Backbone atoms as SQL, in Angstrom:
CREATE TABLE atoms (id INTEGER PRIMARY KEY, chain TEXT, resi INTEGER, resn TEXT, atom TEXT, x REAL, y REAL, z REAL);
INSERT INTO atoms VALUES
  (1, 'A', 1, 'MET', 'N', 196.338, 75.108, -75.037),
  (2, 'A', 1, 'MET', 'CA', 196.793, 76.046, -74.031),
  (3, 'A', 1, 'MET', 'C', 196.811, 77.439, -74.633),
  (4, 'A', 2, 'ARG', 'N', 196.519, 78.407, -73.827),
  (5, 'A', 2, 'ARG', 'CA', 196.392, 79.766, -74.321),
  (6, 'A', 2, 'ARG', 'C', 197.703, 80.363, -74.808),
  (7, 'A', 3, 'LYS', 'N', 198.798, 80.071, -74.140),
  (8, 'A', 3, 'LYS', 'CA', 200.055, 80.741, -74.472),
  (9, 'A', 3, 'LYS', 'C', 201.150, 79.742, -74.823),
  (10, 'A', 4, 'SER', 'N', 200.774, 78.563, -75.252),
  (11, 'A', 4, 'SER', 'CA', 201.794, 77.531, -75.447),
  (12, 'A', 4, 'SER', 'C', 202.840, 77.934, -76.481),
  (13, 'A', 5, 'SER', 'N', 202.441, 78.563, -77.574),
  (14, 'A', 5, 'SER', 'CA', 203.436, 78.930, -78.567),
  (15, 'A', 5, 'SER', 'C', 204.402, 79.959, -78.024),
  (16, 'A', 6, 'GLU', 'N', 203.903, 80.907, -77.213),
  (17, 'A', 6, 'GLU', 'CA', 204.790, 81.886, -76.566),
  (18, 'A', 6, 'GLU', 'C', 205.787, 81.186, -75.664),
  (19, 'A', 7, 'ALA', 'N', 205.268, 80.292, -74.807),
  (20, 'A', 7, 'ALA', 'CA', 206.119, 79.649, -73.814),
  (21, 'A', 7, 'ALA', 'C', 207.152, 78.744, -74.482),
  (22, 'A', 8, 'LEU', 'N', 206.722, 78.010, -75.488),
  (23, 'A', 8, 'LEU', 'CA', 207.650, 77.099, -76.138),
  (24, 'A', 8, 'LEU', 'C', 208.720, 77.840, -76.926),
  (25, 'A', 9, 'SER', 'N', 208.421, 79.036, -77.381),
  (26, 'A', 9, 'SER', 'CA', 209.428, 79.790, -78.120),
  (27, 'A', 9, 'SER', 'C', 210.368, 80.540, -77.174),
  (28, 'A', 10, 'GLY', 'N', 210.127, 80.425, -75.874),
  (29, 'A', 10, 'GLY', 'CA', 211.007, 81.057, -74.902),
  (30, 'A', 10, 'GLY', 'C', 210.573, 82.448, -74.506),
  (31, 'A', 11, 'GLU', 'N', 209.461, 82.946, -75.038),
  (32, 'A', 11, 'GLU', 'CA', 208.972, 84.272, -74.669),
  (33, 'A', 11, 'GLU', 'C', 208.535, 84.267, -73.210),
  (34, 'A', 12, 'THR', 'N', 208.549, 85.414, -72.604),
  (35, 'A', 12, 'THR', 'CA', 208.098, 85.538, -71.224),
  (36, 'A', 12, 'THR', 'C', 206.581, 85.491, -71.180),
  (37, 'A', 13, 'ILE', 'N', 206.034, 84.632, -70.344),
  (38, 'A', 13, 'ILE', 'CA', 204.593, 84.566, -70.181),
  (39, 'A', 13, 'ILE', 'C', 204.210, 85.224, -68.862),
  (40, 'A', 14, 'LYS', 'N', 202.931, 85.450, -68.683),
  (41, 'A', 14, 'LYS', 'CA', 202.424, 86.076, -67.470),
  (42, 'A', 14, 'LYS', 'C', 202.953, 85.337, -66.234),
  (43, 'A', 15, 'SER', 'N', 203.482, 86.077, -65.288),
  (44, 'A', 15, 'SER', 'CA', 204.071, 85.496, -64.094),
  (45, 'A', 15, 'SER', 'C', 202.997, 84.905, -63.190),
  (46, 'A', 16, 'LYS', 'N', 203.162, 83.652, -62.831),
  (47, 'A', 16, 'LYS', 'CA', 202.247, 82.947, -61.937),
  (48, 'A', 16, 'LYS', 'C', 203.078, 82.138, -60.953),
  (49, 'A', 17, 'GLU', 'N', 202.407, 81.505, -60.029),
  (50, 'A', 17, 'GLU', 'CA', 203.112, 80.783, -58.970),
  (51, 'A', 17, 'GLU', 'C', 204.065, 79.710, -59.488),
  (52, 'A', 18, 'ALA', 'N', 203.590, 78.787, -60.291),
  (53, 'A', 18, 'ALA', 'CA', 204.461, 77.709, -60.758),
  (54, 'A', 18, 'ALA', 'C', 205.609, 78.248, -61.594),
  (55, 'A', 19, 'GLU', 'N', 205.329, 79.283, -62.366),
  (56, 'A', 19, 'GLU', 'CA', 206.407, 79.879, -63.160),
  (57, 'A', 19, 'GLU', 'C', 207.489, 80.434, -62.250),
  (58, 'A', 20, 'LYS', 'N', 207.084, 81.075, -61.154),
  (59, 'A', 20, 'LYS', 'CA', 208.056, 81.629, -60.217),
  (60, 'A', 20, 'LYS', 'C', 208.897, 80.532, -59.584),
  (61, 'A', 21, 'VAL', 'N', 208.260, 79.400, -59.269),
  (62, 'A', 21, 'VAL', 'CA', 208.955, 78.330, -58.555),
  (63, 'A', 21, 'VAL', 'C', 209.738, 77.412, -59.495),
  (64, 'A', 22, 'PHE', 'N', 209.121, 77.034, -60.615),
  (65, 'A', 22, 'PHE', 'CA', 209.716, 76.014, -61.484),
  (66, 'A', 22, 'PHE', 'C', 210.143, 76.518, -62.858),
  (67, 'A', 23, 'GLY', 'N', 209.767, 77.737, -63.210),
  (68, 'A', 23, 'GLY', 'CA', 209.951, 78.228, -64.566),
  (69, 'A', 23, 'GLY', 'C', 211.376, 78.180, -65.084),
  (70, 'A', 24, 'GLU', 'N', 212.326, 78.468, -64.228),
  (71, 'A', 24, 'GLU', 'CA', 213.721, 78.491, -64.669),
  (72, 'A', 24, 'GLU', 'C', 214.238, 77.100, -65.009),
  (73, 'A', 25, 'ILE', 'N', 213.824, 76.110, -64.224),
  (74, 'A', 25, 'ILE', 'CA', 214.341, 74.757, -64.428),
  (75, 'A', 25, 'ILE', 'C', 213.425, 73.902, -65.298),
  (76, 'A', 26, 'ALA', 'N', 212.115, 74.161, -65.247),
  (77, 'A', 26, 'ALA', 'CA', 211.156, 73.336, -65.997),
  (78, 'A', 26, 'ALA', 'C', 210.017, 74.215, -66.520),
  (79, 'A', 27, 'PRO', 'N', 210.286, 75.008, -67.539),
  (80, 'A', 27, 'PRO', 'CA', 209.277, 75.958, -68.023),
  (81, 'A', 27, 'PRO', 'C', 207.982, 75.315, -68.492),
  (82, 'A', 28, 'PHE', 'N', 208.051, 74.158, -69.127),
  (83, 'A', 28, 'PHE', 'CA', 206.811, 73.524, -69.595),
  (84, 'A', 28, 'PHE', 'C', 205.996, 73.002, -68.411),
  (85, 'A', 29, 'PHE', 'N', 206.664, 72.425, -67.428),
  (86, 'A', 29, 'PHE', 'CA', 205.983, 71.973, -66.211),
  (87, 'A', 29, 'PHE', 'C', 205.270, 73.153, -65.556),
  (88, 'A', 30, 'ALA', 'N', 205.947, 74.283, -65.471),
  (89, 'A', 30, 'ALA', 'CA', 205.341, 75.487, -64.888),
  (90, 'A', 30, 'ALA', 'C', 204.135, 75.931, -65.706),
  (91, 'A', 31, 'LEU', 'N', 204.273, 75.901, -67.006),
  (92, 'A', 31, 'LEU', 'CA', 203.188, 76.305, -67.900),
  (93, 'A', 31, 'LEU', 'C', 201.943, 75.442, -67.695),
  (94, 'A', 32, 'VAL', 'N', 202.107, 74.122, -67.716),
  (95, 'A', 32, 'VAL', 'CA', 200.927, 73.261, -67.573),
  (96, 'A', 32, 'VAL', 'C', 200.352, 73.326, -66.167),
  (97, 'A', 33, 'THR', 'N', 201.202, 73.543, -65.183),
  (98, 'A', 33, 'THR', 'CA', 200.696, 73.702, -63.813),
  (99, 'A', 33, 'THR', 'C', 199.827, 74.945, -63.720),
  (100, 'A', 34, 'ASP', 'N', 200.356, 76.068, -64.193),
  (101, 'A', 34, 'ASP', 'CA', 199.604, 77.321, -64.116),
  (102, 'A', 34, 'ASP', 'C', 198.373, 77.322, -65.011),
  (103, 'A', 35, 'GLU', 'N', 198.536, 76.924, -66.259),
  (104, 'A', 35, 'GLU', 'CA', 197.458, 77.097, -67.229),
  (105, 'A', 35, 'GLU', 'C', 196.451, 75.961, -67.261),
  (106, 'A', 36, 'ILE', 'N', 196.873, 74.741, -66.987),
  (107, 'A', 36, 'ILE', 'CA', 195.911, 73.642, -67.010),
  (108, 'A', 36, 'ILE', 'C', 195.398, 73.355, -65.597),
  (109, 'A', 37, 'LEU', 'N', 196.309, 73.083, -64.675),
  (110, 'A', 37, 'LEU', 'CA', 195.866, 72.735, -63.328),
  (111, 'A', 37, 'LEU', 'C', 195.128, 73.889, -62.655),
  (112, 'A', 38, 'PHE', 'N', 195.796, 75.040, -62.526),
  (113, 'A', 38, 'PHE', 'CA', 195.183, 76.136, -61.765),
  (114, 'A', 38, 'PHE', 'C', 194.190, 76.966, -62.572),
  (115, 'A', 39, 'ASP', 'N', 194.451, 77.215, -63.849),
  (116, 'A', 39, 'ASP', 'CA', 193.530, 78.046, -64.630),
  (117, 'A', 39, 'ASP', 'C', 192.344, 77.267, -65.194),
  (118, 'A', 40, 'GLN', 'N', 192.478, 75.950, -65.335),
  (119, 'A', 40, 'GLN', 'CA', 191.369, 75.180, -65.895),
  (120, 'A', 40, 'GLN', 'C', 190.753, 74.227, -64.881),
  (121, 'A', 41, 'VAL', 'N', 191.516, 73.271, -64.389),
  (122, 'A', 41, 'VAL', 'CA', 190.952, 72.261, -63.485),
  (123, 'A', 41, 'VAL', 'C', 190.388, 72.903, -62.217),
  (124, 'A', 42, 'TRP', 'N', 191.144, 73.776, -61.580),
  (125, 'A', 42, 'TRP', 'CA', 190.687, 74.409, -60.340),
  (126, 'A', 42, 'TRP', 'C', 189.493, 75.339, -60.560),
  (127, 'A', 43, 'GLN', 'N', 189.244, 75.750, -61.791),
  (128, 'A', 43, 'GLN', 'CA', 188.159, 76.690, -62.078),
  (129, 'A', 43, 'GLN', 'C', 186.871, 75.999, -62.528),
  (130, 'A', 44, 'ARG', 'N', 186.878, 74.699, -62.684),
  (131, 'A', 44, 'ARG', 'CA', 185.669, 74.001, -63.124),
  (132, 'A', 44, 'ARG', 'C', 184.580, 74.159, -62.060),
  (133, 'A', 45, 'PRO', 'N', 183.316, 74.334, -62.486),
  (134, 'A', 45, 'PRO', 'CA', 182.241, 74.648, -61.544),
  (135, 'A', 45, 'PRO', 'C', 181.699, 73.463, -60.738),
  (136, 'A', 46, 'GLN', 'N', 182.075, 72.243, -61.073),
  (137, 'A', 46, 'GLN', 'CA', 181.516, 71.077, -60.398),
  (138, 'A', 46, 'GLN', 'C', 181.914, 70.994, -58.921),
  (139, 'A', 47, 'LEU', 'N', 183.065, 71.539, -58.585),
  (140, 'A', 47, 'LEU', 'CA', 183.513, 71.610, -57.183),
  (141, 'A', 47, 'LEU', 'C', 183.937, 73.035, -56.895),
  (142, 'A', 48, 'SER', 'N', 183.660, 73.490, -55.708),
  (143, 'A', 48, 'SER', 'CA', 184.094, 74.829, -55.307),
  (144, 'A', 48, 'SER', 'C', 185.586, 74.809, -54.996),
  (145, 'A', 49, 'PRO', 'N', 186.241, 75.966, -55.009),
  (146, 'A', 49, 'PRO', 'CA', 187.656, 76.011, -54.608),
  (147, 'A', 49, 'PRO', 'C', 187.853, 75.450, -53.193),
  (148, 'A', 50, 'ARG', 'N', 186.887, 75.698, -52.309),
  (149, 'A', 50, 'ARG', 'CA', 186.969, 75.183, -50.936),
  (150, 'A', 50, 'ARG', 'C', 186.993, 73.654, -50.943),
  (151, 'A', 51, 'GLU', 'N', 186.094, 73.044, -51.721),
  (152, 'A', 51, 'GLU', 'CA', 186.051, 71.582, -51.810),
  (153, 'A', 51, 'GLU', 'C', 187.326, 71.037, -52.446),
  (154, 'A', 52, 'ARG', 'N', 187.800, 71.701, -53.490),
  (155, 'A', 52, 'ARG', 'CA', 189.043, 71.261, -54.138),
  (156, 'A', 52, 'ARG', 'C', 190.224, 71.337, -53.166),
  (157, 'A', 53, 'SER', 'N', 190.248, 72.385, -52.346),
  (158, 'A', 53, 'SER', 'CA', 191.327, 72.513, -51.365),
  (159, 'A', 53, 'SER', 'C', 191.281, 71.392, -50.343),
  (160, 'A', 54, 'LEU', 'N', 190.093, 71.057, -49.858),
  (161, 'A', 54, 'LEU', 'CA', 189.972, 69.980, -48.873),
  (162, 'A', 54, 'LEU', 'C', 190.443, 68.653, -49.479),
  (163, 'A', 55, 'ILE', 'N', 190.030, 68.381, -50.705),
  (164, 'A', 55, 'ILE', 'CA', 190.454, 67.152, -51.389),
  (165, 'A', 55, 'ILE', 'C', 191.967, 67.140, -51.578),
  (166, 'A', 56, 'THR', 'N', 192.517, 68.251, -52.001),
  (167, 'A', 56, 'THR', 'CA', 193.960, 68.336, -52.260),
  (168, 'A', 56, 'THR', 'C', 194.758, 68.152, -50.983),
  (169, 'A', 57, 'VAL', 'N', 194.362, 68.852, -49.922),
  (170, 'A', 57, 'VAL', 'CA', 195.071, 68.705, -48.648),
  (171, 'A', 57, 'VAL', 'C', 194.974, 67.259, -48.165),
  (172, 'A', 58, 'ALA', 'N', 193.799, 66.655, -48.261),
  (173, 'A', 58, 'ALA', 'CA', 193.637, 65.260, -47.828),
  (174, 'A', 58, 'ALA', 'C', 194.552, 64.328, -48.621),
  (175, 'A', 59, 'ALA', 'N', 194.625, 64.536, -49.933),
  (176, 'A', 59, 'ALA', 'CA', 195.498, 63.692, -50.753),
  (177, 'A', 59, 'ALA', 'C', 196.969, 63.887, -50.383),
  (178, 'A', 60, 'LEU', 'N', 197.368, 65.136, -50.185),
  (179, 'A', 60, 'LEU', 'CA', 198.767, 65.404, -49.826),
  (180, 'A', 60, 'LEU', 'C', 199.126, 64.795, -48.473),
  (181, 'A', 61, 'ILE', 'N', 198.190, 64.850, -47.531),
  (182, 'A', 61, 'ILE', 'CA', 198.435, 64.244, -46.215),
  (183, 'A', 61, 'ILE', 'C', 198.521, 62.728, -46.360),
  (184, 'A', 62, 'ALA', 'N', 197.537, 62.136, -47.041),
  (185, 'A', 62, 'ALA', 'CA', 197.480, 60.680, -47.177),
  (186, 'A', 62, 'ALA', 'C', 198.690, 60.122, -47.917),
  (187, 'A', 63, 'LEU', 'N', 199.183, 60.876, -48.888),
  (188, 'A', 63, 'LEU', 'CA', 200.325, 60.416, -49.677),
  (189, 'A', 63, 'LEU', 'C', 201.667, 60.866, -49.110),
  (190, 'A', 64, 'TYR', 'N', 201.624, 61.551, -47.963),
  (191, 'A', 64, 'TYR', 'CA', 202.831, 62.016, -47.273),
  (192, 'A', 64, 'TYR', 'C', 203.669, 62.921, -48.178),
  (193, 'A', 65, 'ARG', 'N', 202.990, 63.836, -48.848),
  (194, 'A', 65, 'ARG', 'CA', 203.661, 64.791, -49.737),
  (195, 'A', 65, 'ARG', 'C', 203.877, 66.088, -48.977),
  (196, 'A', 66, 'THR', 'N', 204.843, 66.069, -48.089),
  (197, 'A', 66, 'THR', 'CA', 205.034, 67.169, -47.141),
  (198, 'A', 66, 'THR', 'C', 205.464, 68.475, -47.798),
  (199, 'A', 67, 'GLU', 'N', 206.238, 68.412, -48.867),
  (200, 'A', 67, 'GLU', 'CA', 206.756, 69.639, -49.469),
  (201, 'A', 67, 'GLU', 'C', 205.643, 70.506, -50.055),
  (202, 'A', 68, 'GLN', 'N', 204.579, 69.899, -50.508),
  (203, 'A', 68, 'GLN', 'CA', 203.472, 70.638, -51.114),
  (204, 'A', 68, 'GLN', 'C', 202.423, 71.083, -50.094),
  (205, 'A', 69, 'GLN', 'N', 202.509, 70.594, -48.873),
  (206, 'A', 69, 'GLN', 'CA', 201.465, 70.874, -47.884),
  (207, 'A', 69, 'GLN', 'C', 201.359, 72.344, -47.511),
  (208, 'A', 70, 'THR', 'N', 202.457, 73.026, -47.310),
  (209, 'A', 70, 'THR', 'CA', 202.408, 74.420, -46.869),
  (210, 'A', 70, 'THR', 'C', 201.637, 75.289, -47.849),
  (211, 'A', 71, 'PHE', 'N', 201.964, 75.183, -49.131),
  (212, 'A', 71, 'PHE', 'CA', 201.275, 75.973, -50.151),
  (213, 'A', 71, 'PHE', 'C', 199.775, 75.685, -50.122),
  (214, 'A', 72, 'HIS', 'N', 199.409, 74.397, -50.069),
  (215, 'A', 72, 'HIS', 'CA', 197.996, 74.047, -50.158),
  (216, 'A', 72, 'HIS', 'C', 197.240, 74.279, -48.848),
  (217, 'A', 73, 'LEU', 'N', 197.915, 74.257, -47.726),
  (218, 'A', 73, 'LEU', 'CA', 197.250, 74.643, -46.479),
  (219, 'A', 73, 'LEU', 'C', 196.887, 76.122, -46.523),
  (220, 'A', 74, 'GLN', 'N', 197.804, 76.959, -46.997),
  (221, 'A', 74, 'GLN', 'CA', 197.519, 78.386, -47.137),
  (222, 'A', 74, 'GLN', 'C', 196.368, 78.601, -48.115),
  (223, 'A', 75, 'LYS', 'N', 196.409, 77.909, -49.237),
  (224, 'A', 75, 'LYS', 'CA', 195.356, 78.035, -50.250),
  (225, 'A', 75, 'LYS', 'C', 194.016, 77.568, -49.677),
  (226, 'A', 76, 'ALA', 'N', 194.022, 76.517, -48.867),
  (227, 'A', 76, 'ALA', 'CA', 192.787, 76.012, -48.254),
  (228, 'A', 76, 'ALA', 'C', 192.170, 77.059, -47.325),
  (229, 'A', 77, 'ILE', 'N', 193.001, 77.719, -46.551),
  (230, 'A', 77, 'ILE', 'CA', 192.517, 78.771, -45.661),
  (231, 'A', 77, 'ILE', 'C', 191.980, 79.943, -46.484),
  (232, 'A', 78, 'GLU', 'N', 192.695, 80.318, -47.523),
  (233, 'A', 78, 'GLU', 'CA', 192.220, 81.379, -48.420),
  (234, 'A', 78, 'GLU', 'C', 190.896, 81.001, -49.072),
  (235, 'A', 79, 'ASN', 'N', 190.696, 79.710, -49.326),
  (236, 'A', 79, 'ASN', 'CA', 189.475, 79.234, -49.961),
  (237, 'A', 79, 'ASN', 'C', 188.348, 78.942, -48.975),
  (238, 'A', 80, 'GLY', 'N', 188.533, 79.339, -47.708),
  (239, 'A', 80, 'GLY', 'CA', 187.430, 79.280, -46.749),
  (240, 'A', 80, 'GLY', 'C', 187.432, 78.152, -45.747),
  (241, 'A', 81, 'LEU', 'N', 188.426, 77.295, -45.775),
  (242, 'A', 81, 'LEU', 'CA', 188.490, 76.246, -44.756),
  (243, 'A', 81, 'LEU', 'C', 189.081, 76.826, -43.474),
  (244, 'A', 82, 'SER', 'N', 188.517, 76.452, -42.367),
  (245, 'A', 82, 'SER', 'CA', 189.041, 76.930, -41.087),
  (246, 'A', 82, 'SER', 'C', 190.153, 76.002, -40.603),
  (247, 'A', 83, 'VAL', 'N', 190.937, 76.497, -39.689),
  (248, 'A', 83, 'VAL', 'CA', 191.982, 75.675, -39.074),
  (249, 'A', 83, 'VAL', 'C', 191.341, 74.469, -38.397),
  (250, 'A', 84, 'GLU', 'N', 190.209, 74.675, -37.756),
  (251, 'A', 84, 'GLU', 'CA', 189.512, 73.581, -37.076),
  (252, 'A', 84, 'GLU', 'C', 189.064, 72.511, -38.071),
  (253, 'A', 85, 'GLU', 'N', 188.564, 72.931, -39.233),
  (254, 'A', 85, 'GLU', 'CA', 188.141, 71.959, -40.250),
  (255, 'A', 85, 'GLU', 'C', 189.332, 71.191, -40.798),
  (256, 'A', 86, 'LEU', 'N', 190.442, 71.884, -41.023),
  (257, 'A', 86, 'LEU', 'CA', 191.634, 71.200, -41.509),
  (258, 'A', 86, 'LEU', 'C', 192.156, 70.205, -40.487),
  (259, 'A', 87, 'ALA', 'N', 192.184, 70.602, -39.224),
  (260, 'A', 87, 'ALA', 'CA', 192.641, 69.696, -38.162),
  (261, 'A', 87, 'ALA', 'C', 191.708, 68.486, -38.046),
  (262, 'A', 88, 'GLU', 'N', 190.417, 68.713, -38.174),
  (263, 'A', 88, 'GLU', 'CA', 189.454, 67.606, -38.109),
  (264, 'A', 88, 'GLU', 'C', 189.632, 66.646, -39.282),
  (265, 'A', 89, 'ALA', 'N', 189.877, 67.191, -40.472),
  (266, 'A', 89, 'ALA', 'CA', 190.120, 66.335, -41.633),
  (267, 'A', 89, 'ALA', 'C', 191.356, 65.472, -41.408),
  (268, 'A', 90, 'MET', 'N', 192.390, 66.061, -40.839),
  (269, 'A', 90, 'MET', 'CA', 193.622, 65.307, -40.575),
  (270, 'A', 90, 'MET', 'C', 193.401, 64.243, -39.510),
  (271, 'A', 91, 'THR', 'N', 192.610, 64.567, -38.509),
  (272, 'A', 91, 'THR', 'CA', 192.274, 63.581, -37.479),
  (273, 'A', 91, 'THR', 'C', 191.536, 62.410, -38.115),
  (274, 'A', 92, 'HIS', 'N', 190.590, 62.704, -38.971),
  (275, 'A', 92, 'HIS', 'CA', 189.832, 61.674, -39.685),
  (276, 'A', 92, 'HIS', 'C', 190.771, 60.823, -40.550),
  (277, 'A', 93, 'LEU', 'N', 191.701, 61.484, -41.225),
  (278, 'A', 93, 'LEU', 'CA', 192.643, 60.777, -42.089),
  (279, 'A', 93, 'LEU', 'C', 193.552, 59.822, -41.315),
  (280, 'A', 94, 'ALA', 'N', 193.775, 60.085, -40.047),
  (281, 'A', 94, 'ALA', 'CA', 194.649, 59.209, -39.257),
  (282, 'A', 94, 'ALA', 'C', 194.177, 57.759, -39.319),
  (283, 'A', 95, 'PHE', 'N', 192.867, 57.570, -39.408),
  (284, 'A', 95, 'PHE', 'CA', 192.309, 56.216, -39.409),
  (285, 'A', 95, 'PHE', 'C', 192.307, 55.574, -40.793),
  (286, 'A', 96, 'TYR', 'N', 192.491, 56.367, -41.823),
  (287, 'A', 96, 'TYR', 'CA', 192.464, 55.847, -43.185),
  (288, 'A', 96, 'TYR', 'C', 193.827, 55.892, -43.867),
  (289, 'A', 97, 'ALA', 'N', 194.612, 56.901, -43.565),
  (290, 'A', 97, 'ALA', 'CA', 195.916, 57.072, -44.214),
  (291, 'A', 97, 'ALA', 'C', 197.069, 56.709, -43.284),
  (292, 'A', 98, 'GLY', 'N', 196.785, 56.614, -42.008),
  (293, 'A', 98, 'GLY', 'CA', 197.818, 56.268, -41.039),
  (294, 'A', 98, 'GLY', 'C', 198.147, 57.424, -40.114),
  (295, 'A', 99, 'TRP', 'N', 198.481, 57.051, -38.891),
  (296, 'A', 99, 'TRP', 'CA', 198.789, 58.039, -37.859),
  (297, 'A', 99, 'TRP', 'C', 199.961, 58.947, -38.229),
  (298, 'A', 100, 'PRO', 'N', 201.065, 58.391, -38.745),
  (299, 'A', 100, 'PRO', 'CA', 202.201, 59.260, -39.096),
  (300, 'A', 100, 'PRO', 'C', 201.843, 60.308, -40.156),
  (301, 'A', 101, 'CYS', 'N', 201.049, 59.937, -41.132),
  (302, 'A', 101, 'CYS', 'CA', 200.648, 60.906, -42.170),
  (303, 'A', 101, 'CYS', 'C', 199.844, 62.042, -41.549),
  (304, 'A', 102, 'ALA', 'N', 198.886, 61.695, -40.708),
  (305, 'A', 102, 'ALA', 'CA', 198.045, 62.714, -40.069),
  (306, 'A', 102, 'ALA', 'C', 198.861, 63.578, -39.109),
  (307, 'A', 103, 'ALA', 'N', 199.732, 62.959, -38.337),
  (308, 'A', 103, 'ALA', 'CA', 200.556, 63.710, -37.388),
  (309, 'A', 103, 'ALA', 'C', 201.479, 64.685, -38.139),
  (310, 'A', 104, 'THR', 'N', 202.025, 64.254, -39.255),
  (311, 'A', 104, 'THR', 'CA', 202.876, 65.136, -40.049),
  (312, 'A', 104, 'THR', 'C', 202.056, 66.278, -40.640),
  (313, 'A', 105, 'GLY', 'N', 200.846, 65.987, -41.090),
  (314, 'A', 105, 'GLY', 'CA', 199.960, 67.033, -41.597),
  (315, 'A', 105, 'GLY', 'C', 199.634, 68.053, -40.525),
  (316, 'A', 106, 'LEU', 'N', 199.346, 67.589, -39.323),
  (317, 'A', 106, 'LEU', 'CA', 199.063, 68.508, -38.217),
  (318, 'A', 106, 'LEU', 'C', 200.295, 69.345, -37.872),
  (319, 'A', 107, 'ALA', 'N', 201.464, 68.742, -37.931),
  (320, 'A', 107, 'ALA', 'CA', 202.698, 69.503, -37.693),
  (321, 'A', 107, 'ALA', 'C', 202.890, 70.568, -38.770),
  (322, 'A', 108, 'SER', 'N', 202.578, 70.235, -40.009),
  (323, 'A', 108, 'SER', 'CA', 202.661, 71.223, -41.101),
  (324, 'A', 108, 'SER', 'C', 201.690, 72.367, -40.868),
  (325, 'A', 109, 'LEU', 'N', 200.477, 72.041, -40.431),
  (326, 'A', 109, 'LEU', 'CA', 199.484, 73.072, -40.150),
  (327, 'A', 109, 'LEU', 'C', 199.951, 73.967, -39.006),
  (328, 'A', 110, 'LYS', 'N', 200.476, 73.360, -37.956),
  (329, 'A', 110, 'LYS', 'CA', 200.972, 74.127, -36.813),
  (330, 'A', 110, 'LYS', 'C', 202.123, 75.049, -37.230),
  (331, 'A', 111, 'LYS', 'N', 203.033, 74.539, -38.024),
  (332, 'A', 111, 'LYS', 'CA', 204.161, 75.339, -38.504),
  (333, 'A', 111, 'LYS', 'C', 203.669, 76.479, -39.386),
  (334, 'A', 112, 'HIS', 'N', 202.716, 76.202, -40.255),
  (335, 'A', 112, 'HIS', 'CA', 202.156, 77.238, -41.118),
  (336, 'A', 112, 'HIS', 'C', 201.508, 78.340, -40.286),
  (337, 'A', 113, 'LEU', 'N', 200.743, 77.963, -39.281),
  (338, 'A', 113, 'LEU', 'CA', 200.084, 78.960, -38.427),
  (339, 'A', 113, 'LEU', 'C', 201.109, 79.805, -37.671),
  (340, 'A', 114, 'ALA', 'N', 202.167, 79.186, -37.194),
  (341, 'A', 114, 'ALA', 'CA', 203.218, 79.934, -36.495),
  (342, 'A', 114, 'ALA', 'C', 203.899, 80.918, -37.443),
  (343, 'A', 115, 'THR', 'N', 204.152, 80.507, -38.673),
  (344, 'A', 115, 'THR', 'CA', 204.768, 81.387, -39.664),
  (345, 'A', 115, 'THR', 'C', 203.859, 82.571, -39.965),
  (346, 'A', 116, 'GLU', 'N', 202.578, 82.306, -40.150),
  (347, 'A', 116, 'GLU', 'CA', 201.624, 83.384, -40.439),
  (348, 'A', 116, 'GLU', 'C', 201.497, 84.342, -39.255),
  (349, 'A', 117, 'GLN', 'N', 201.517, 83.802, -38.052),
  (350, 'A', 117, 'GLN', 'CA', 201.450, 84.640, -36.852),
  (351, 'A', 117, 'GLN', 'C', 202.680, 85.532, -36.759),
  (352, 'A', 118, 'GLN', 'N', 203.851, 84.975, -37.091),
  (353, 'A', 118, 'GLN', 'CA', 205.081, 85.761, -37.056),
  (354, 'A', 118, 'GLN', 'C', 205.048, 86.869, -38.097),
  (355, 'A', 119, 'LYS', 'N', 204.541, 86.564, -39.289),
  (356, 'A', 119, 'LYS', 'CA', 204.402, 87.590, -40.326),
  (357, 'A', 119, 'LYS', 'C', 203.502, 88.724, -39.853),
  (358, 'A', 120, 'GLN', 'N', 202.411, 88.366, -39.196),
  (359, 'A', 120, 'GLN', 'CA', 201.476, 89.383, -38.697),
  (360, 'A', 120, 'GLN', 'C', 202.139, 90.218, -37.612),
  (361, 'A', 121, 'THR', 'N', 202.856, 89.585, -36.706),
  (362, 'A', 121, 'THR', 'CA', 203.555, 90.298, -35.643),
  (363, 'A', 121, 'THR', 'C', 204.602, 91.240, -36.241),
  (364, 'A', 122, 'ASP', 'N', 205.371, 90.746, -37.204),
  (365, 'A', 122, 'ASP', 'CA', 206.384, 91.589, -37.857),
  (366, 'A', 122, 'ASP', 'C', 205.744, 92.780, -38.545),
  (367, 'A', 123, 'ALA', 'N', 204.617, 92.562, -39.209),
  (368, 'A', 123, 'ALA', 'CA', 203.929, 93.652, -39.901),
  (369, 'A', 123, 'ALA', 'C', 203.432, 94.691, -38.913),
  (370, 'A', 124, 'GLU', 'N', 202.922, 94.252, -37.780),
  (371, 'A', 124, 'GLU', 'CA', 202.433, 95.179, -36.761),
  (372, 'A', 124, 'GLU', 'C', 203.559, 95.982, -36.141),
  (373, 'A', 125, 'GLU', 'N', 204.738, 95.379, -36.061),
  (374, 'A', 125, 'GLU', 'CA', 205.902, 96.048, -35.482),
  (375, 'A', 125, 'GLU', 'C', 206.669, 96.841, -36.535),
  (376, 'A', 126, 'GLY', 'N', 206.218, 96.759, -37.785),
  (377, 'A', 126, 'GLY', 'CA', 206.858, 97.517, -38.858),
  (378, 'A', 126, 'GLY', 'C', 208.153, 96.926, -39.355),
  (379, 'A', 127, 'LYS', 'N', 208.335, 95.645, -39.191),
  (380, 'A', 127, 'LYS', 'CA', 209.580, 94.987, -39.657),
  (381, 'A', 127, 'LYS', 'C', 209.506, 94.691, -41.128);
């Protein structure tokens, strides 16, 4: 790892998503999430970020990992997946992972879209 000695000695490392969320309670978990998962695995050229996002969202839906869905749905959209493609993937998953998993995934997508729409409305109104 690039900064493992810094992190293990308690020094402040570059702020990243996992560090912001988990760093206070689990600094090593945050470190490996940021530096191995996102900086290494997600950057490998064999799959595009778009493909990795589709796989990740599908796994989270199939495994009913609802807490992680919001972050990865946003990341999937940022990585080029459309709402229609995500909804279609969830529809497809209903037959393989189960109806409740797919329905919960669609509810997460709907909630995420409503949140993003509200943010846009607030920004336009200057809130």
